[in-house]
C-alpha positions in Angstrom: 40.4 34.9 -76.0 41.9 34.2 -72.5 40.9 30.9 -71.2 39.2 31.0 -67.0 38.0 27.7 -67.3 38.5 24.7 -69.4 36.4 21.5 -69.8 37.0 17.7 -71.0 36.0 14.8 -72.2 37.8 11.5 -71.5 36.4 10.0 -74.9 38.6 13.1 -76.6 41.6 11.1 -77.3 39.4 8.2 -78.6 38.3 11.3 -81.5 39.9 11.5 -85.1 39.6 15.2 -85.2 41.8 15.4 -82.1 44.8 14.5 -84.0 44.3 14.9 -87.5 42.6 18.1 -89.3 39.4 17.8 -91.9 42.4 17.0 -94.8 43.2 13.7 -92.5 46.6 15.1 -91.9 48.1 14.4 -88.9 48.4 18.0 -86.5 50.6 16.7 -83.4 51.3 17.6 -81.2 47.6 18.5 -79.9 45.7 20.6 -77.2 43.0 19.0 -75.7 39.6 20.7 -74.7 36.9 22.1 -76.2 34.5 23.7 -73.4 35.5 27.0 -72.1 34.8 29.8 -70.0 36.7 33.1 -70.6 37.1 36.9 -71.7 37.5 38.3 -75.3 41.1 39.9 -75.9 40.9 40.5 -79.7 38.3 40.6 -82.5 39.4 39.5 -86.0 38.4 41.9 -89.1 34.7 42.1 -88.9 33.3 40.1 -86.1 30.5 41.3 -84.8 27.8 40.4 -81.8 31.6 40.1 -79.4 33.5 43.1 -77.4 37.0 43.2 -76.0 36.9 42.6 -72.6 33.1 40.4 -72.6 32.9 37.4 -70.4 31.7 34.5 -72.4 31.2 30.6 -72.9 31.6 28.6 -75.8 32.6 25.4 -77.7 35.4 25.0 -79.9 36.0 23.5 -83.5 36.6 19.7 -82.8 39.4 19.8 -85.6 41.6 23.1 -83.6 43.6 22.9 -80.5 41.3 23.0 -77.7 41.1 25.0 -74.4 43.4 23.3 -71.8 45.9 26.4 -72.5 46.1 30.0 -71.4 44.7 31.5 -74.9 42.7 30.0 -78.1 41.3 31.0 -80.8 37.9 30.8 -81.5 35.0 31.6 -83.6 32.6 34.4 -82.5 29.3 32.3 -83.3 30.4 29.6 -81.0 30.5 31.9 -78.0 27.6 32.9 -75.7 28.2 35.7 -73.6 28.6 34.9 -69.7 26.9 36.6 -67.3 29.0 38.2 -64.3 27.3 35.9 -61.7 28.0 32.8 -63.5 31.3 31.4 -62.2 33.7 30.1 -64.9 33.7 26.9 -63.6 30.4 26.3 -63.9 30.1 28.2 -67.4 32.7 25.8 -68.8 31.1 22.6 -67.7 28.1 23.6 -69.5 28.4 23.4 -73.2 29.1 20.5 -74.4 26.8 18.4 -71.8 24.1 21.1 -72.0 24.1 21.6 -75.9 23.9 18.0 -76.5 21.1 17.2 -73.8 19.3 20.2 -75.1 19.2 19.4 -79.2 18.8 15.5 -78.4 15.7 16.6 -76.3 14.4 19.1 -78.3 16.3 19.5 -82.2 16.2 15.7 -82.7 13.6 14.3 -80.4 11.0 16.9 -80.5 9.8 16.8 -76.9 6.3 18.0 -75.9 5.3 18.4 -72.5 3.1 15.3 -71.2 5.5 13.1 -72.8 7.8 10.2 -71.0 11.4 10.5 -71.1 13.4 7.6 -70.5 17.0 8.9 -69.6 20.0 6.6 -69.8 23.3 7.3 -67.5 20.8 9.7 -65.7 23.3 10.7 -63.2 26.3 11.5 -66.0 27.4 14.8 -67.3 25.2 14.6 -70.4 22.5 12.3 -68.4 22.0 15.1 -65.4 21.1 17.8 -68.1 18.7 15.8 -69.8 16.8 15.0 -66.5 16.7 18.6 -65.4 15.8 19.9 -68.7 12.7 17.5 -69.8 11.4 18.0 -66.4 11.2 21.8 -66.9 9.8 21.3 -70.1 6.9 19.0 -68.6 7.8 15.3 -69.6 7.8 12.4 -67.0 11.3 11.4 -66.7 12.6 7.9 -65.6 16.3 7.7 -65.3 18.8 4.4 -65.6 21.8 4.1 -64.0 23.4 2.5 -61.3 21.9 2.0 -57.6 23.9 4.6 -56.1 22.7 6.9 -58.5 19.0 6.5 -57.1 19.2 9.4 -55.0 20.8 12.0 -57.1 18.6 10.9 -60.2 15.7 11.6 -58.2 16.8 14.7 -56.3 17.4 16.0 -60.1 13.7 15.6 -60.7 13.3 12.2 -62.3 9.5 10.7 -61.5 11.1 7.1 -61.3 14.8 5.6 -61.4 15.6 2.3 -62.8 19.0 0.2 -61.8 20.4 -1.3 -64.4 22.5 -3.7 -62.5 19.3 -5.4 -61.0 15.9 -3.8 -62.3 14.1 -5.2 -65.6 14.6 -2.5 -68.7 11.7 -4.2 -70.2 9.4 -3.6 -67.0 9.7 0.5 -67.9 6.9 -0.3 -70.5 6.2 2.4 -74.0 8.1 5.7 -73.9 8.1 8.3 -76.1 11.9 9.2 -76.4 14.8 7.3 -75.2 17.6 9.5 -74.6 21.1 7.2 -74.7 24.3 7.2 -74.0 25.5 4.0 -73.3 25.0 1.8 -76.5 25.0 -1.7 -76.6 22.5 -3.9 -75.2 20.9 -1.3 -73.4 20.7 0.5 -76.6 19.3 -2.5 -78.9 16.8 -3.3 -75.9 15.5 0.1 -75.9 14.8 0.4 -79.3 11.4 -1.9 -78.3 10.6 0.9 -75.9 9.3 3.2 -77.9 6.3 3.8 -78.8 4.8 4.9 -82.2 5.5 7.9 -83.6 8.1 8.5 -80.7 12.3 8.7 -81.2 15.3 7.3 -79.7 18.2 9.9 -79.8 21.9 8.5 -79.4 25.4 9.9 -79.1 27.0 6.4 -79.1 26.9 5.8 -82.9 25.0 4.1 -85.5 22.2 2.4 -83.8 21.7 -1.5 -84.8 18.7 -1.8 -83.9 15.3 0.5 -84.6 12.2 1.3 -83.5 9.4 -0.9 -85.0 7.2 2.5 -85.3 9.4 5.5 -84.7 12.6 7.1 -85.1 16.2 6.8 -84.2 19.1 9.7 -84.2 22.4 9.3 -84.0 24.2 12.9 -83.6 26.8 14.8 -82.5 26.3 18.2 -80.7 27.1 21.1 -82.4 27.8 24.6 -81.2 24.3 27.2 -81.0 25.0 30.5 -79.4 20.9 30.8 -79.1 20.8 27.2 -77.2 24.0 27.7 -75.2 22.3 31.7 -73.9 18.9 29.3 -73.0 21.2 27.2 -71.1 23.2 29.8 -69.4 20.3 31.4 -68.3 18.6 28.4 -66.8 21.8 28.0 -64.7 22.0 31.3 -63.6 18.4 31.2 -62.8 18.4 28.5 -60.8 16.4 26.2 -63.1 19.2 24.3 -64.3 22.0 22.7 -61.9 25.6 22.5 -63.4 27.2 19.4 -62.6 30.9 19.9 -61.7 32.9 17.3 -59.6 36.1 18.5 -59.8 38.2 22.0 -60.0 41.7 21.5 -60.3 44.4 23.9 -61.5 46.2 23.9 -65.0 49.1 22.9 -63.7 47.4 19.7 -62.1 45.6 18.8 -65.4 47.2 15.6 -65.8 46.4 14.1 -62.8 43.2 15.5 -62.6 41.8 14.2 -65.9 43.1 10.8 -65.2 41.3 10.1 -61.8 42.0 6.8 -60.0 38.3 6.8 -59.2 34.9 7.3 -60.4 33.7 11.0 -60.6 30.0 12.3 -60.2 30.5 15.1 -62.3 32.6 17.0 -64.4 36.2 17.9 -63.9 37.0 21.4 -64.7 40.4 23.1 -65.3 40.5 26.3 -63.9 43.2 28.2 -65.9 43.3 31.9 -64.3 41.0 33.4 -61.8 39.0 36.2 -62.7 38.0 38.0 -59.7 
């Protein structure tokens, strides 16, 4: 398919799958990026559910070359339709952060209305989506981050904000679900906040400390067409705001993906203008 916009996660350079295939064999030079929005240009034999010329958004396989390119081969099951009124640069920002938030909250966290969610890193790419999706689901959301993030996190729908640099994490009290994207000491201290029957979900590796009477789920995001479709629809309806900070052309990708200052959203590479 033809790539119109691509997303990138800075930690990709640390993933073994970026440099080796599933059998552990070297596959360099590697093309980075796994999020994309674009147009289907050809279909493999037996492919169903898609058509040539269709606008799509998706998440590519971790062990294959990625989306910072003009064309990429993607399994059809990893793609969802992208409506014509959603910009490719917005669509490309959604797969990893949106699916991570969705799966952590609803699939692994089993979130229900009326529960309390502690969202760490609430101003970041994943945390941004966590706050909005949890709030829409009827949860009471407490977001954490740096002091400068307070206004943004509260504007996203969090009921409270905790400055991890100056506020005591323990003052939060008990919560039903901790969504952790930070790890380390914050992850260990958060275990004590989980109420009986609650859960802590994390995307930063196995937890060292676990809730006394709750679940811990360490997960890696997976592609899911139906879930991605739900996320795209929420963006289209205005129920979910995408978190795009910078859009740069492919020729400037190296500089754009190595910023000299802190970014406040995702960096998206515009590969082709589809207007």
